[in-house]
C-alpha positions in Angstrom: 0.0 0.0 0.0 1.0 3.6 -0.5 -0.4 6.7 1.3 -2.8 7.2 -1.7 -4.5 3.8 -0.9 -5.4 4.7 2.7 -9.0 5.9 3.3 -7.9 8.6 5.7 -5.6 11.6 5.1 -4.0 12.6 8.5 -3.9 16.3 8.8 -2.8 18.5 11.7 -3.9 22.1 12.1 -1.6 24.2 14.4 -0.2 27.7 15.0 3.5 28.1 15.6 4.9 30.6 18.1 5.8 34.0 16.6 4.1 33.0 13.4 3.7 35.7 10.6 0.9 33.7 8.9 -2.6 35.1 9.1 -4.2 31.8 9.9 -3.3 28.4 11.3 -1.3 25.9 9.3 -3.1 22.9 8.0 -0.6 20.2 6.9 -0.8 16.6 5.8 1.3 14.3 8.0 3.5 11.8 6.3 4.8 10.2 9.5 5.3 6.5 8.9 3.9 5.5 12.3 0.5 6.9 11.5 0.1 4.9 8.3 1.4 1.8 10.1 -1.1 2.2 12.8 -3.9 2.6 10.3 -2.7 -0.5 8.5 -2.6 -2.6 11.6 -5.7 -1.2 13.3 -8.1 -0.3 10.5 -11.1 -0.3 12.9 -9.4 2.0 15.4 -8.4 4.8 13.1 -9.7 7.5 15.5 -7.2 6.3 18.2 -4.2 7.2 16.1 -3.8 10.6 17.8 -4.1 9.0 21.3 -1.4 6.5 20.3 0.9 9.3 19.3 0.3 11.3 22.6 -0.5 14.4 20.6 -3.1 15.7 23.0 -1.5 14.5 26.3 -0.3 17.1 28.7 3.3 16.6 29.8 4.7 16.1 26.4 6.9 18.4 24.3 5.9 18.2 20.6 7.6 19.4 17.5 7.4 18.7 13.8 9.9 18.2 11.0 8.4 20.1 8.1 9.5 19.9 4.5 8.3 20.9 1.1 7.5 18.9 -2.0 10.0 19.1 -4.9 7.4 20.0 -7.5 5.5 22.3 -5.2 8.1 24.5 -3.4 5.5 26.4 -1.4 3.5 23.4 -0.2 4.7 22.0 3.1 4.0 18.7 4.8 4.9 17.2 8.2 7.5 14.6 7.5 7.9 13.5 11.1 6.6 14.2 14.6 8.7 14.2 17.8 7.2 13.7 21.2 9.3 13.9 24.4 7.8 13.3 27.8 8.7 16.2 30.1 
């Protein structure tokens, strides 16, 4: 399977500190762990964010963001880092 075969498209909406953008960022997530979770647990797709601890207090979260070669102004989240404080 490729990411185009999955029924869900994981997207994160966020605002970064000191951001000059007028609105929040809404970016597709290409993190391998999300797609692996969806493949292994197709009936529990809504639990993917809980599994990643993205909403849990006590975690520092950051994103590795990159752009697409053919679309230099389109950015995606390549990986997500979560560290327990």
